[in-house]
C-alpha positions in Angstrom: -43.1 -7.6 141.6 -45.4 -10.4 142.6 -48.6 -10.4 141.0 -51.5 -10.2 143.3 -52.9 -13.4 142.0 -49.9 -15.5 143.2 -50.7 -14.0 146.8 -54.5 -14.3 146.6 -54.1 -18.0 146.0 -51.5 -18.5 148.4 -54.6 -17.3 151.3 -57.4 -18.9 149.7 -54.9 -22.0 149.5 -54.2 -22.1 153.1 -57.7 -20.6 154.4 -59.0 -24.0 152.9 -56.8 -26.0 155.5 -54.6 -27.0 151.8 -50.9 -26.7 151.6 -49.5 -24.3 149.4 -46.5 -24.5 147.0 -44.9 -21.9 145.2 -42.4 -19.7 143.8 -42.0 -16.1 145.6 -39.8 -13.3 144.9 -38.7 -11.5 148.3 -37.1 -8.4 149.2 -34.0 -8.2 151.2 -33.2 -5.0 153.7 -30.3 -3.9 151.1 -33.0 -3.5 148.1 -31.7 -6.7 146.5 -34.1 -9.6 145.6 -34.0 -13.1 146.2 -36.4 -16.2 145.0 -37.4 -18.9 147.0 -39.8 -22.1 146.3 -42.1 -21.9 149.3 -44.6 -24.2 151.3 -47.0 -22.9 153.4 -49.2 -24.8 155.7 -51.3 -23.6 158.5 -50.6 -24.2 162.3 -54.1 -25.0 163.8 -54.9 -25.7 167.4 -57.9 -26.7 168.9 -59.4 -26.3 165.3 -58.5 -23.2 165.2 -55.9 -21.2 162.7 -53.6 -19.8 164.9 -50.5 -19.0 162.7 -48.5 -20.5 159.5 -45.6 -22.2 159.0 -43.5 -21.7 155.5 -40.4 -24.2 154.6 -38.4 -22.0 151.8 -35.6 -23.7 149.4 -33.8 -22.5 147.0 -35.2 -23.0 143.2 -33.6 -23.7 140.0 -32.5 -20.9 137.9 -34.4 -22.5 135.3 -38.0 -22.4 137.1 -36.8 -18.9 138.7 -36.6 -17.3 135.1 -39.9 -19.4 134.2 -41.7 -17.6 136.9 -40.0 -14.1 136.1 -41.6 -14.7 132.4 -45.0 -15.7 134.0 -45.5 -12.9 136.9 -44.6 -10.6 134.1 -47.2 -11.7 131.8 -49.6 -11.9 135.3 -48.8 -8.4 136.2 -49.5 -7.1 132.7 -53.1 -8.7 132.4 -53.5 -7.5 136.0 -53.0 -4.1 134.9 -55.0 -4.2 131.7 -57.9 -5.3 133.9 -57.8 -2.7 136.3 -57.3 0.3 133.5 -60.6 -1.0 132.0 
């Protein structure tokens, strides 16, 4: 359910060496979903990115509802663009 643009923004941001913040809908092993507010940073050793660290927090229900609507709109726009 995550729009491709959300993950593209995450990877572009950390590739520039910047900190990324955003709301992520994750899939659990049992097939249910849960939402987190994530902060992602690059782990740099010797000037080279060797991994990433994500700190996740429980978002407010209000923000989750906003993201559900926003992400649905973004996915619809992505689908319309790819259908052209």
